N, C-alpha and C positions, 0 to 999 in steps of 0.2 A: 407497157414495162420493159425493162431492158432486155437488152437480147444475154445478158451474163447473168440474171439474176434467178434463170430457170436451171443453169447448170451447177449439177450437185456438188462439184467439187468448189464451186463458186460458195454455198451454203456453207459446207462442210469448213471453209476457209474462215469465212461470215463466223461462224459459230467460234471456231478456234478461236480468234481476234477478240472475240467478247468477254470469254472465257479467260485468256493471256491479259488482258486490260482488268477485268476482276483480282486474277490474282496479283498481280504487277502492283496494286491500288491499298496492298498489305503488305509490301516487301519492307523492309527495313529503309531508312533516311538512306544507309550509306550505300542498298544495292537497288532502291528504286531509280535511283537517278542515273545510275550507270548501265547494270544489265538489263533492270526493268524497261530502262527507254529505246536501249537498245532491241530486247525482243519487240518488245511494242511498233518500234520503227518496220523490224523486219516483216511483220504482220501484217501493215498497211502496204510494204513494197509489193508481196504477196499476193494481194486484193489484187493491186494495181496490174500486175504481170498476168494475172489470172482474167483480165479484162481487157487486156491488150490481148495475149496469144485470143481468145475468142472472135475479134474485130479484123487480126493478121489472116491475110493469103496462109503465108510462111510465117508458119507457128514454130520452127526449130527453134530459133532465138529466143521465142517468150518459154518455150519449155527447160530452154538450158537454164535462165533464170528462174522458174519458178521452182525446178529440181535444185537448185544453189540457195533459195529461201528455206525452204522445206530443209536442206541439210542443217543449214545456219540453225533453224529452229529446235531439232532433234538435238543437237550440240548445246546449247544454249537451258535449254528444257534440263537437260543432262547435268549440267554445271548447276544451274539452281538444286538439284537434289544434291548432287556432292558437296555443296555447300551450305545445304539445309537452310536455306532458304523457302525449299517446297518440301512438304512430307513425300513420303510413299503413294498415298492415295490419290492427290495430286497429280504423283508425276505419273503413274501409272493411266490417266484420265488423260493429261493431255498429252502422252506420246501415244497413246490409242487416235487421238485426233489425227498428231501428223503421222503415223502410221499409215492411215486409211486415205490422208489426202496422198500423200508417198505412193500408193496401189491406184489412186482415181488419176493420176498426172500418167503414171505408166500407162494407163488403160487408153487415156485420150492421144497418149500419142500413139501409142499402137493401133488404133482403129483409123488416123489420120494419116499415120507412115507406113503400117505393116510393122507385124515381130520381127523382121530387121534391123529397124530403128532402135532399137533396145539394144542391141549388140555392141 
């Protein structure tokens, strides 16, 4: 078993990626190949950076990249809602996943570098 698959943040991010891949499948043609593809790419990058962070001794650069991907997902999810690509229920579910991943990365950073790292 890989060293990263046991990480709760990896599993939550993986579950989010699966949900986004399912959601973008039903996007209109116009949105499927622009914002839909961008969201899928960001999800895959997020998984990549979690794997990298778990294997690096100095995780700070990876944490920065993970935070950036989480913020991008937050913005693009909101954009999908505002453009009425997704409804309120899907927006709430996806936002909860994203918020939880954000809290998890904060906890991971805090456990590795202490509370002063978050300031």
